[in-house]
DSSP file (Angstrom, degrees, kcal/mol; ACC not computed):
  #  RESIDUE AA STRUCTURE BP1 BP2  ACC     N-H-->O    O-->H-N    N-H-->O    O-->H-N    TCO  KAPPA ALPHA  PHI   PSI    X-CA   Y-CA   Z-CA
    1    1 A M     >        0   0    0      0, 0.0     4,-1.7     0, 0.0     5,-0.1   0.000 360.0 360.0 360.0 -37.8    0.0    0.0    0.0
    2    2 A A  H  >  +     0   0    0      1,-0.2     4,-2.1     2,-0.2     5,-0.2   0.880 360.0  54.2 -65.8 -38.1    2.9    2.4    0.8
    3    3 A K  H  > S+     0   0    0      1,-0.2     4,-2.1     2,-0.2    -1,-0.2   0.900 106.1  52.6 -63.0 -39.6    4.4    1.9   -2.6
    4    4 A L  H  > S+     0   0    0      1,-0.2     4,-2.1     2,-0.2    -1,-0.2   0.900 107.9  50.9 -63.0 -41.3    1.2    2.8   -4.3
    5    5 A R  H  X S+     0   0    0     -4,-1.7     4,-2.2     1,-0.2    -1,-0.2   0.904 108.6  51.5 -64.4 -41.0    0.9    6.0   -2.4
    6    6 A R  H  X S+     0   0    0     -4,-2.1     4,-2.4     1,-0.2    -1,-0.2   0.913 108.9  51.3 -62.4 -41.8    4.5    7.0   -3.4
    7    7 A R  H  X S+     0   0    0     -4,-2.1     4,-2.7     1,-0.2    -1,-0.2   0.909 108.7  51.2 -62.4 -41.2    3.7    6.4   -7.0
    8    8 A R  H  X S+     0   0    0     -4,-2.1     4,-2.6     2,-0.2    -1,-0.2   0.914 108.5  51.3 -63.4 -41.1    0.6    8.5   -6.8
    9    9 A K  H  X S+     0   0    0     -4,-2.2     4,-2.4     2,-0.2    -1,-0.2   0.925 111.4  47.4 -62.3 -43.1    2.6   11.4   -5.3
   10   10 A R  H  X S+     0   0    0     -4,-2.4     4,-2.9     1,-0.2     5,-0.2   0.914 110.9  52.4 -62.2 -41.8    5.2   11.1   -8.1
   11   11 A S  H  X S+     0   0    0     -4,-2.7     4,-2.7     1,-0.2    -2,-0.2   0.911 109.7  48.2 -61.6 -42.4    2.4   11.1  -10.6
   12   12 A V  H  X S+     0   0    0     -4,-2.6     4,-2.2     2,-0.2    -1,-0.2   0.919 111.8  49.6 -64.9 -43.5    0.9   14.2   -9.1
   13   13 A V  H  X S+     0   0    0     -4,-2.4     4,-1.8     1,-0.2    -2,-0.2   0.932 113.5  46.3 -61.8 -45.4    4.2   16.0   -9.1
   14   14 A N  H  X S+     0   0    0     -4,-2.9     4,-2.4     1,-0.2    -2,-0.2   0.905 111.4  50.9 -64.6 -40.9    4.9   15.0  -12.7
   15   15 A S  H  X S+     0   0    0     -4,-2.7     4,-2.6    -5,-0.2    -1,-0.2   0.847 105.9  56.4 -68.6 -30.8    1.4   16.0  -13.8
   16   16 A D  H  X S+     0   0    0     -4,-2.2     4,-1.8     2,-0.2    -1,-0.2   0.931 109.2  46.2 -63.1 -43.4    1.8   19.4  -12.1
   17   17 A N  H  X S+     0   0    0     -4,-1.8     4,-1.5     1,-0.2    -2,-0.2   0.912 112.5  50.8 -63.5 -40.8    4.9   20.0  -14.2
   18   18 A D  H  X S+     0   0    0     -4,-2.4     4,-2.5     1,-0.2    -2,-0.2   0.892 106.3  55.4 -63.8 -38.2    3.2   18.9  -17.3
   19   19 A N  H  X S+     0   0    0     -4,-2.6     4,-3.1     1,-0.2    -1,-0.2   0.881 103.0  54.6 -63.9 -37.3    0.2   21.2  -16.6
   20   20 A S  H  X S+     0   0    0     -4,-1.8     4,-1.8     1,-0.2    -1,-0.2   0.896 110.3  47.1 -64.4 -36.6    2.5   24.2  -16.5
   21   21 A D  H  X S+     0   0    0     -4,-1.5     4,-2.3     2,-0.2    -2,-0.2   0.916 112.6  49.6 -66.8 -41.9    3.8   23.3  -19.9
   22   22 A N  H  X S+     0   0    0     -4,-2.5     4,-2.6     1,-0.2    -2,-0.2   0.894 108.7  52.6 -64.1 -39.3    0.3   22.7  -21.2
   23   23 A N  H  X S+     0   0    0     -4,-3.1     4,-2.2     1,-0.2    -1,-0.2   0.903 108.8  50.3 -63.0 -39.6   -0.8   26.1  -19.8
   24   24 A Q  H  X S+     0   0    0     -4,-1.8     4,-2.3    -5,-0.2    -1,-0.2   0.915 110.3  50.1 -63.7 -42.2    2.1   27.8  -21.6
   25   25 A E  H  X S+     0   0    0     -4,-2.3     4,-2.5     1,-0.2    -2,-0.2   0.919 110.2  49.4 -63.0 -42.7    1.1   26.0  -24.8
   26   26 A S  H  X S+     0   0    0     -4,-2.6     4,-2.5     1,-0.2    -1,-0.2   0.881 110.1  51.5 -66.3 -36.0   -2.5   27.1  -24.5
   27   27 A N  H  X S+     0   0    0     -4,-2.2     4,-2.1     2,-0.2    -1,-0.2   0.902 110.2  49.3 -65.0 -39.3   -1.4   30.7  -23.8
   28   28 A D  H  X S+     0   0    0     -4,-2.3     4,-1.9     2,-0.2    -2,-0.2   0.913 111.0  49.8 -63.9 -42.0    0.7   30.6  -26.9
   29   29 A N  H  X S+     0   0    0     -4,-2.5     4,-2.0     2,-0.2    -2,-0.2   0.905 108.6  52.2 -64.2 -40.9   -2.2   29.2  -28.9
   30   30 A D  H  X S+     0   0    0     -4,-2.5     4,-1.7     1,-0.2     5,-0.2   0.913 109.0  50.9 -60.6 -42.0   -4.5   32.0  -27.6
   31   31 A G  H  X S+     0   0    0     -4,-2.1     4,-2.4     1,-0.2    -1,-0.2   0.868 107.7  53.4 -62.6 -36.9   -1.9   34.5  -28.7
   32   32 A D  H  X S+     0   0    0     -4,-1.9     4,-2.0     2,-0.2    -1,-0.2   0.890 104.4  55.1 -66.2 -39.2   -1.8   33.0  -32.2
   33   33 A I  H  X S+     0   0    0     -4,-2.0     4,-0.5     1,-0.2    -2,-0.2   0.951 117.8  33.6 -59.9 -49.8   -5.6   33.2  -32.6
   34   34 A F  H  X S+     0   0    0     -4,-1.7     4,-0.8     1,-0.2     5,-0.5   0.790 113.9  60.0 -79.5 -27.1   -5.7   36.9  -31.9
   35   35 A G  H  < S+     0   0    0     -4,-2.4     3,-0.4    -5,-0.2    -1,-0.2   0.847 100.6  56.0 -67.2 -33.3   -2.3   37.6  -33.5
   36   36 A D  H  < S+     0   0    0     -4,-2.0    -1,-0.2     1,-0.2    -2,-0.2   0.733  96.2  66.4 -70.7 -21.9   -3.5   36.3  -36.9
   37   37 A L  H  < S-     0   0    0     -4,-0.5    -1,-0.2    -3,-0.4    -2,-0.2   0.892  82.1-157.2 -68.3 -38.2   -6.4   38.7  -36.9
   38   38 A G     <  +     0   0    0     -4,-0.8     2,-0.5    -3,-0.4    -3,-0.1   0.867  33.8 157.5  63.6  36.4   -4.1   41.7  -37.2
   39   39 A V        -     0   0    0     -5,-0.5     2,-0.4     4,-0.0    -1,-0.2  -0.813  25.7-166.2-100.8 132.0   -6.9   44.0  -35.8
   40   40 A C    >>  -     0   0    0     -2,-0.5     4,-1.5    -3,-0.1     3,-1.1  -0.927  26.2-132.1-112.4 139.1   -6.1   47.3  -34.2
   41   41 A L  H 3> S+     0   0    0     -2,-0.4     4,-3.0     1,-0.3     8,-0.2   0.838 109.1  62.0 -58.6 -31.0   -8.7   49.1  -32.1
   42   42 A G  H 34 S+     0   0    0      1,-0.2     7,-0.3     2,-0.2    -1,-0.3   0.831 101.8  50.8 -63.4 -32.1   -7.8   52.2  -34.0
   43   43 A D  H <4 S+     0   0    0     -3,-1.1    -1,-0.2     1,-0.2    -2,-0.2   0.855 115.5  42.0 -71.5 -34.8   -9.0   50.5  -37.2
   44   44 A I  H  < S+     0   0    0     -4,-1.5    -2,-0.2     1,-0.3    -1,-0.2   0.854 124.0  36.4 -79.2 -36.0  -12.3   49.5  -35.6
   45   45 A M    >X  +     0   0    0     -4,-3.0     4,-1.8    -5,-0.2     3,-0.7  -0.760  66.5 176.1-121.6  83.4  -12.8   52.9  -33.8
   46   46 A P  H 3> S+     0   0    0      0, 0.0     4,-2.4     0, 0.0     5,-0.2   0.805  76.3  61.2 -62.4 -31.6  -11.5   55.6  -36.1
   47   47 A A  H 3> S+     0   0    0     89,-0.8     4,-1.8     1,-0.2    90,-0.2   0.892 107.9  44.9 -63.0 -37.8  -12.6   58.5  -33.9
   48   48 A I  H <> S+     0   0    0     -3,-0.7     4,-2.9    88,-0.5    -1,-0.2   0.897 110.6  54.3 -70.8 -40.4  -10.3   57.3  -31.1
   49   49 A R  H  < S+     0   0    0     -4,-1.8    -2,-0.2    -7,-0.3    -1,-0.2   0.905 111.5  44.9 -60.0 -42.3   -7.4   56.7  -33.6
   50   50 A E  H  < S+     0   0    0     -4,-2.4    -1,-0.2     1,-0.2    -2,-0.2   0.895 118.8  40.9 -70.4 -39.9   -7.6   60.3  -34.9
   51   51 A K  H  < S+     0   0    0     -4,-1.8    -2,-0.2     1,-0.2    -1,-0.2   0.831 128.8  28.3 -78.5 -32.2   -7.9   61.9  -31.4
   52   52 A Y  S >< S-     0   0    0     -4,-2.9     3,-1.2    -5,-0.2    -1,-0.2  -0.591  79.8-171.2-129.4  69.8   -5.3   59.6  -29.7
   53   53 A P  T 3  S+     0   0    0      0, 0.0     3,-0.1     0, 0.0    -3,-0.1  -0.377  71.4   1.3 -67.1 140.1   -2.8   58.4  -32.3
   54   54 A R  T 3  S+     0   0    0      1,-0.2     2,-0.3    -2,-0.1    -5,-0.1   0.765  97.5 136.1  57.6  31.6   -0.3   55.8  -31.2
   55   55 A K    <   -     0   0    0     -3,-1.2     2,-0.3    -6,-0.1    -1,-0.2  -0.836  53.5-125.2-107.0 146.9   -1.8   55.5  -27.7
   56   56 A L        -     0   0    0     -2,-0.3    36,-3.2    -3,-0.1     2,-0.4  -0.687  23.7-154.2 -87.6 144.1   -2.5   52.3  -25.8
   57   57 A I  E     -A   91   0A   0     -2,-0.3     2,-0.4    34,-0.2    34,-0.2  -0.937   4.9-160.4-118.4 139.8   -6.0   51.7  -24.5
   58   58 A Y  E     -A   90   0A   0     32,-2.4    32,-2.7    -2,-0.4     2,-0.5  -0.920  10.9-144.7-116.8 152.7   -7.1   49.6  -21.6
   59   59 A V  E     -A   89   0A   0     -2,-0.4     2,-0.6    30,-0.2    30,-0.2  -0.951   5.3-160.2-120.7 128.1  -10.6   48.3  -21.1
   60   60 A K  E     -A   88   0A   0     28,-2.7    28,-2.9    -2,-0.5     2,-0.5  -0.943  13.1-166.2-106.2 120.2  -12.4   47.9  -17.8
   61   61 A I  E     +A   87   0A   0     -2,-0.6     2,-0.3    26,-0.2    26,-0.2  -0.919  15.6 161.9-110.4 129.6  -15.4   45.5  -18.1
   62   62 A Y  E     -A   86   0A   0     24,-2.4    24,-2.8    -2,-0.5     2,-0.3  -0.960  42.3 -93.4-143.0 160.6  -17.9   45.4  -15.3
   63   63 A S  E     -A   85   0A   0     -2,-0.3    22,-0.3    22,-0.2     3,-0.1  -0.563  20.3-162.0 -78.3 131.6  -21.5   44.1  -14.9
   64   64 A K  S    S-     0   0    0     20,-2.9     2,-0.3    -2,-0.3    21,-0.2   0.813  79.8  -4.3 -79.8 -32.5  -24.2   46.6  -15.4
   65   65 A R  S    S-     0   0    0     19,-1.0    19,-0.4    -3,-0.1    -1,-0.3  -0.951  95.0 -74.3-150.4 166.5  -26.7   44.4  -13.5
   66   66 A A        -     0   0    0     -2,-0.3     2,-0.0    -3,-0.1    -2,-0.0  -0.448  53.6-118.5 -65.1 133.5  -26.7   41.0  -11.9
   67   67 A P        -     0   0    0      0, 0.0     2,-0.4     0, 0.0    16,-0.2  -0.371  27.3-146.4 -68.1 152.5  -26.8   38.3  -14.6
   68   68 A F  E     -B   82   0A   0     14,-1.5    14,-2.6    -2,-0.0     2,-0.4  -0.952   3.9-149.4-125.4 151.4  -29.8   36.0  -14.5
   69   69 A V  E     -B   81   0A   0     -2,-0.4     2,-0.5    12,-0.2    12,-0.2  -0.941   5.8-166.5-120.5 132.6  -30.0   32.3  -15.4
   70   70 A I  E     -B   80   0A   0     10,-2.6    10,-3.3    -2,-0.4     2,-0.5  -0.979  15.8-141.9-117.0 129.4  -33.0   30.5  -16.8
   71   71 A L  E     -B   79   0A   0     -2,-0.5     2,-0.3     8,-0.2     8,-0.2  -0.815  22.7-170.1 -93.1 125.9  -33.0   26.7  -16.8
   72   72 A L  E     -B   78   0A   0      6,-3.5     6,-2.4    -2,-0.5    -2,-0.0  -0.818  27.6-138.9-116.1 153.6  -34.6   25.2  -20.0
   73   73 A A    >>  +     0   0    0     -2,-0.3     3,-0.7     4,-0.2     4,-0.6   0.628  67.8 112.3 -84.3 -14.5  -35.6   21.7  -20.8
   74   74 A K  G >4 S+     0   0    0      1,-0.2     3,-0.9     2,-0.2    -2,-0.1  -0.244  80.5  13.5 -64.8 149.3  -34.3   21.8  -24.4
   75   75 A D  G 34 S-     0   0    0      1,-0.3    -1,-0.2     2,-0.1    -3,-0.0   0.859 136.1 -58.6  55.1  41.7  -31.3   19.7  -25.4
   76   76 A N  G <4 S-     0   0    0     -3,-0.7    -1,-0.3     2,-0.1    -2,-0.2   0.792 121.3 -18.4  61.1  30.6  -31.6   17.6  -22.2
   77   77 A G    <<  -     0   0    0     -3,-0.9     2,-0.4    -4,-0.6    34,-0.4   0.490  68.6-168.6 108.6 113.4  -31.2   20.7  -20.0
   78   78 A T  E     -B   72   0A   0     -6,-2.4    -6,-3.5    32,-0.1     2,-0.6  -0.988  13.7-147.4-131.3 138.8  -29.8   24.1  -20.9
   79   79 A A  E     -BC  71 109A   0     30,-3.0    30,-2.4    -2,-0.4     2,-0.6  -0.937  15.0-158.0-104.3 119.7  -28.9   27.0  -18.7
   80   80 A R  E     -BC  70 108A   0    -10,-3.3   -10,-2.6    -2,-0.6     2,-0.5  -0.882   7.0-163.5-101.1 121.3  -29.5   30.4  -20.5
   81   81 A V  E     -BC  69 107A   0     26,-3.3    26,-2.8    -2,-0.6     2,-0.6  -0.906   4.1-159.9-108.8 127.7  -27.4   33.2  -19.0
   82   82 A N  E     -BC  68 106A   0    -14,-2.6   -14,-1.5    -2,-0.5     2,-0.4  -0.938  15.7-174.0-109.7 120.1  -28.4   36.8  -19.8
   83   83 A L  E     - C   0 105A   0     22,-3.0    22,-2.3    -2,-0.6     2,-0.4  -0.894  18.4-171.1-117.9 142.6  -25.6   39.3  -19.3
   84   84 A E  E     + C   0 104A   0    -19,-0.4   -20,-2.9    -2,-0.4   -19,-1.0  -0.963  23.2 170.6-128.8 114.4  -25.5   43.1  -19.4
   85   85 A L  E     -AC  63 103A   0     18,-3.3    18,-3.0    -2,-0.4     2,-0.4  -0.829  25.1-146.9-121.9 158.3  -21.9   44.5  -19.2
   86   86 A E  E     -AC  62 102A   0    -24,-2.8   -24,-2.4    -2,-0.3     2,-0.6  -0.994   7.4-160.2-122.5 136.2  -20.3   47.9  -19.7
   87   87 A A  E     -AC  61 101A   0     14,-3.0    14,-2.7    -2,-0.4     2,-0.5  -0.957   7.6-161.9-115.8 112.5  -16.8   48.2  -21.1
   88   88 A A  E     -AC  60 100A   0    -28,-2.9   -28,-2.7    -2,-0.6     2,-0.5  -0.829   8.5-149.1 -95.9 129.0  -15.1   51.5  -20.3
   89   89 A L  E     -AC  59  99A   0     10,-2.8     9,-2.9    -2,-0.5    10,-1.1  -0.853  18.3-179.6-103.5 130.8  -12.2   52.5  -22.5
   90   90 A Y  E     -AC  58  97A   0    -32,-2.7   -32,-2.4    -2,-0.5     2,-0.4  -0.932  34.0-110.7-128.5 149.3   -9.3   54.5  -21.1
   91   91 A I  E  >  -A   57   0A   0      5,-2.5     4,-2.2    -2,-0.3   -34,-0.2  -0.676  32.3-136.5 -75.6 132.2   -6.1   55.9  -22.5
   92   92 A N  T  4 S+     0   0    0    -36,-3.2    -1,-0.1    -2,-0.4   -35,-0.1   0.910  93.8  37.7 -62.9 -48.9   -3.3   54.0  -20.8
   93   93 A D  T  4 S+     0   0    0    -37,-0.3    -1,-0.2     1,-0.2   -36,-0.1   0.837 128.8  29.5 -79.2 -31.1   -0.8   56.7  -19.9
   94   94 A S  T  4 S-     0   0    0      2,-0.1    -2,-0.2     0, 0.0    -1,-0.2   0.692  91.3-133.7-100.4 -21.0   -3.2   59.5  -19.0
   95   95 A G     <  +     0   0    0     -4,-2.2     2,-0.2     1,-0.3    -3,-0.1   0.568  48.7 157.4  77.4   8.3   -6.2   57.5  -17.6
   96   96 A E        -     0   0    0     -5,-0.1    -5,-2.5    -6,-0.1     2,-0.4  -0.479  43.7-124.4 -69.8 132.5   -8.6   59.7  -19.7
   97   97 A K  E     +C   90   0A   0     -7,-0.2    -7,-0.3    -2,-0.2     3,-0.1  -0.643  29.7 178.0 -79.3 129.2  -11.9   58.0  -20.4
   98   98 A V  E     -     0   0A   0     -9,-2.9     2,-0.3    -2,-0.4    -8,-0.2   0.566  56.3 -34.6-109.6 -12.3  -12.6   57.9  -24.1
   99   99 A G  E     -C   89   0A   0    -10,-1.1   -10,-2.8    35,-0.1     2,-0.4  -0.937  45.5-121.0 169.6 168.9  -15.9   56.0  -24.3
  100  100 A T  E     -C   88   0A   0     -2,-0.3    32,-1.7   -12,-0.2    33,-0.8  -1.000  17.1-161.1-135.5 134.1  -18.2   53.3  -23.0
  101  101 A M  E     -CD  87 131A   0    -14,-2.7   -14,-3.0    -2,-0.4     2,-0.4  -0.958  12.0-142.6-116.1 130.9  -19.6   50.4  -24.8
  102  102 A L  E     -CD  86 130A   0     28,-3.1    28,-2.1    -2,-0.5     2,-0.5  -0.769  15.1-162.8 -89.0 135.5  -22.7   48.5  -23.6
  103  103 A I  E     -CD  85 129A   0    -18,-3.0   -18,-3.3    -2,-0.4     2,-0.5  -0.976   8.3-178.0-123.4 118.2  -22.5   44.7  -24.2
  104  104 A S  E     +CD  84 128A   0     24,-2.6    24,-2.9    -2,-0.5     2,-0.3  -0.969  12.7 169.7-117.9 129.5  -25.7   42.7  -24.0
  105  105 A S  E     -CD  83 127A   0    -22,-2.3   -22,-3.0    -2,-0.5     2,-0.5  -0.995  28.3-159.0-145.0 144.9  -25.5   38.9  -24.5
  106  106 A V  E     -CD  82 126A   0     20,-1.9    19,-2.2    -2,-0.3    20,-1.6  -0.993  22.0-175.2-121.2 122.0  -27.6   35.8  -24.1
  107  107 A I  E     -CD  81 124A   0    -26,-2.8   -26,-3.3    -2,-0.5     2,-0.4  -0.968  12.8-153.4-124.2 129.5  -25.5   32.6  -23.8
  108  108 A D  E     -CD  80 123A   0     15,-3.0    15,-2.8    -2,-0.4     2,-0.4  -0.858  13.3-170.9-100.4 135.6  -26.8   29.0  -23.7
  109  109 A G  E     -CD  79 122A   0    -30,-2.4   -30,-3.0    -2,-0.4     2,-0.5  -0.992   8.8-167.6-128.8 134.2  -24.8   26.4  -21.9
  110  110 A N  E     - D   0 121A   0     11,-2.6    11,-2.6    -2,-0.4     2,-0.5  -0.982   8.9-163.6-121.6 120.8  -25.4   22.7  -21.9
  111  111 A I  E     - D   0 120A   0     -2,-0.5     2,-0.4   -34,-0.4     9,-0.2  -0.905   5.6-173.9-109.6 128.7  -23.5   20.6  -19.3
  112  112 A Q  E     - D   0 119A   0      7,-3.0     7,-3.0    -2,-0.5     2,-0.5  -0.985   7.0-160.4-123.8 130.3  -23.1   16.8  -19.7
  113  113 A L  E     + D   0 118A   0     -2,-0.4     2,-0.3     5,-0.2     5,-0.2  -0.927  17.8 164.1-108.9 128.9  -21.6   14.6  -17.0
  114  114 A S  E >   - D   0 117A   0      3,-2.3     3,-2.6    -2,-0.5     2,-0.1  -0.931  61.8 -48.2-147.3 123.2  -20.3   11.1  -18.0
  115  115 A A  T 3  S-     0   0    0     -2,-0.3    -1,-0.0     1,-0.3     0, 0.0  -0.359 123.6 -20.5  54.3-120.1  -18.0    9.0  -15.9
  116  116 A N  T 3  S+     0   0    0     -2,-0.1     2,-0.4    -3,-0.1    -1,-0.3   0.129 119.6  95.9-102.7  19.6  -15.1   11.3  -15.0
  117  117 A R  E <   -D  114   0A   0     -3,-2.6    -3,-2.3     2,-0.0     2,-0.5  -0.871  52.7-161.5-116.6 144.7  -15.7   13.8  -17.7
  118  118 A V  E     -D  113   0A   0     -2,-0.4     2,-0.5    -5,-0.2    -5,-0.2  -0.986  12.4-167.8-120.6 118.7  -17.6   17.1  -17.8
  119  119 A N  E     -D  112   0A   0     -7,-3.0    -7,-3.0    -2,-0.5     2,-0.5  -0.917   1.7-169.7-108.8 132.0  -18.5   18.4  -21.3
  120  120 A V  E     -D  111   0A   0     -2,-0.5     2,-0.5    -9,-0.2    -9,-0.2  -0.983   5.5-168.4-124.4 125.7  -19.8   21.9  -21.7
  121  121 A L  E     -D  110   0A   0    -11,-2.6   -11,-2.6    -2,-0.5     2,-0.4  -0.964  10.9-172.4-112.9 120.9  -21.3   23.2  -24.9
  122  122 A I  E     -D  109   0A   0     -2,-0.5     2,-0.4   -13,-0.2   -13,-0.2  -0.936   6.1-177.3-117.9 135.3  -21.7   26.9  -25.0
  123  123 A K  E     -D  108   0A   0    -15,-2.8   -15,-3.0    -2,-0.4     2,-0.8  -0.995  23.7-136.4-132.7 128.5  -23.5   28.9  -27.8
  124  124 A I  E     -D  107   0A   0     -2,-0.4   -17,-0.2   -17,-0.2     3,-0.1  -0.745  20.0-176.2 -83.5 111.2  -23.8   32.6  -27.9
  125  125 A Q  E     -     0   0A   0    -19,-2.2     2,-0.3    -2,-0.8    -1,-0.2   0.887  67.9  -0.1 -76.3 -40.3  -27.5   33.2  -28.9
  126  126 A S  E     -D  106   0A   0    -20,-1.6   -20,-1.9     2,-0.0     2,-0.3  -0.997  54.5-176.3-150.9 148.9  -27.1   37.0  -29.2
  127  127 A L  E     -D  105   0A   0     -2,-0.3     2,-0.4   -22,-0.2   -22,-0.2  -0.940  11.1-178.2-145.4 120.5  -24.4   39.7  -28.7
  128  128 A K  E     -D  104   0A   0    -24,-2.9   -24,-2.6    -2,-0.3     2,-0.4  -0.979   8.0-163.4-126.1 133.8  -25.2   43.3  -29.1
  129  129 A L  E     -D  103   0A   0     -2,-0.4     2,-0.4   -26,-0.2   -26,-0.2  -0.950   7.7-175.4-116.1 134.5  -22.8   46.2  -28.8
  130  130 A I  E     -D  102   0A   0    -28,-2.1   -28,-3.1    -2,-0.4     2,-1.2  -0.997  27.1-134.5-132.9 129.8  -23.9   49.8  -28.2
  131  131 A D  E >   -D  101   0A   0     -2,-0.4     3,-0.5   -30,-0.2   -30,-0.2  -0.716  25.2-168.1 -80.6  97.8  -21.7   52.9  -28.2
  132  132 A K  T 3  S+     0   0    0    -32,-1.7    -1,-0.2    -2,-1.2   -31,-0.1   0.872  83.0  27.5 -60.5 -43.3  -23.2   54.5  -25.1
  133  133 A E  T 3  S-     0   0    0    -33,-0.8    -1,-0.2    -3,-0.1   -32,-0.1   0.402 100.3-127.1-102.5   1.4  -21.6   57.9  -25.4
  134  134 A E  S <  S+     0   0    0     -3,-0.5    -2,-0.1   -34,-0.3   -35,-0.1   0.875  75.3 119.8  52.6  43.5  -21.2   57.9  -29.2
  135  135 A T        +     0   0    0    -35,-0.2    -1,-0.1     1,-0.1    -3,-0.0   0.424  50.8  76.0-111.0  -3.5  -17.5   58.7  -28.9
  136  136 A L  S    S-     0   0    0      2,-0.2   -89,-0.8   -36,-0.1   -88,-0.5   0.604  95.9-125.8 -88.9 -11.5  -16.1   55.7  -30.6
  137  137 A G        +     0   0    0      1,-0.2    -2,-0.0   -91,-0.2    -1,-0.0   0.782  65.3 127.1  76.6  27.5  -16.9   56.8  -34.1
  138  138 A L        -     0   0    0    -93,-0.1    -1,-0.2   -92,-0.1    -7,-0.2  -0.968  53.2-136.2-121.1 129.9  -18.9   53.7  -35.2
  139  139 A P    >>  -     0   0    0      0, 0.0     4,-1.8     0, 0.0     3,-0.6  -0.388  35.2-102.9 -72.9 161.3  -22.4   53.6  -36.6
  140  140 A P  H 3> S+     0   0    0      0, 0.0     4,-2.1     0, 0.0   -11,-0.2   0.844 120.7  55.0 -55.5 -37.5  -24.8   50.9  -35.3
  141  141 A D  H 3> S+     0   0    0      1,-0.2     4,-2.1     2,-0.2     5,-0.1   0.866 106.9  50.8 -67.6 -33.4  -24.4   48.6  -38.3
  142  142 A A  H <> S+     0   0    0     -3,-0.6     4,-2.3     2,-0.2    -1,-0.2   0.879 109.4  51.0 -68.5 -37.0  -20.6   48.6  -37.8
  143  143 A L  H  X S+     0   0    0     -4,-1.8     4,-2.3     2,-0.2    -2,-0.2   0.879 108.5  52.1 -66.0 -37.1  -21.1   47.7  -34.2
  144  144 A D  H  X S+     0   0    0     -4,-2.1     4,-2.2     2,-0.2    -2,-0.2   0.914 110.1  48.4 -63.5 -42.3  -23.5   44.8  -35.3
  145  145 A N  H  X S+     0   0    0     -4,-2.1     4,-2.4     1,-0.2    -2,-0.2   0.897 111.0  50.7 -63.5 -40.1  -20.8   43.6  -37.7
  146  146 A L  H  X S+     0   0    0     -4,-2.3     4,-2.4     2,-0.2    -2,-0.2   0.886 109.0  51.6 -64.4 -39.0  -18.2   43.8  -34.9
  147  147 A A  H  X S+     0   0    0     -4,-2.3     4,-2.4     2,-0.2    -2,-0.2   0.911 110.4  48.5 -63.9 -42.4  -20.5   41.8  -32.6
  148  148 A N  H  X S+     0   0    0     -4,-2.2     4,-2.1     2,-0.2    -2,-0.2   0.904 111.6  49.4 -64.9 -40.8  -20.9   39.1  -35.3
  149  149 A L  H  X S+     0   0    0     -4,-2.4     4,-2.3     2,-0.2    -2,-0.2   0.909 110.6  50.9 -62.6 -42.0  -17.2   38.9  -35.8
  150  150 A S  H  X S+     0   0    0     -4,-2.4     4,-2.7     1,-0.2     5,-0.2   0.904 108.2  52.0 -62.9 -41.7  -16.7   38.6  -32.0
  151  151 A K  H  X S+     0   0    0     -4,-2.4     4,-2.1     1,-0.2    -1,-0.2   0.912 110.4  48.9 -60.1 -42.5  -19.2   35.8  -31.8
  152  152 A D  H  X S+     0   0    0     -4,-2.1     4,-0.9     2,-0.2    -2,-0.2   0.902 112.2  47.8 -64.9 -41.2  -17.3   33.9  -34.6
  153  153 A I  H >< S+     0   0    0     -4,-2.3     3,-0.7     1,-0.2    -2,-0.2   0.926 113.1  47.5 -65.7 -44.5  -14.0   34.4  -32.8
  154  154 A I  H 3< S+     0   0    0     -4,-2.7    -1,-0.2     1,-0.2    -2,-0.2   0.862 105.2  60.6 -65.3 -35.1  -15.4   33.3  -29.5
  155  155 A A  H 3<        0   0    0     -4,-2.1    -1,-0.2     1,-0.3    -2,-0.2   0.758 360.0 360.0 -64.8 -24.2  -17.0   30.2  -31.1
  156  156 A Q    <<        0   0    0     -4,-0.9    -1,-0.3    -3,-0.7    -2,-0.2   0.497 360.0 360.0 -74.3 360.0  -13.6   29.0  -32.3
């Protein structure tokens, strides 16, 4: 019995090391996904690009209201999550606020448990972006296109 416990401890130690390598690989893969897009916020939001050329922007995302969850019977049980978020955009070096975007989303999640596995299937039912202060320089149809592009990227 003692030998078995020692083996398990070694196995755990080895798997921890392996996980750190796997985490690094997944971070590299995430970087590749967004790196291939070649998208600059200045290209998406021309008003910001013109007013703040060559500036870095940081985004603070927070919940506008508490999300709510509805449990549905479809597909052997689905949890529908309704989110309302606000994304405030700031200039990195000065901290000046340049705009706020409202993000409204409905996401369906289906969780299946089998043996020792948990499978989660998530589908974004809707994603809507609104320029709250109209300072980002994007018309509503461009925001709709950006929302559709975001849904496609997240789905990958």
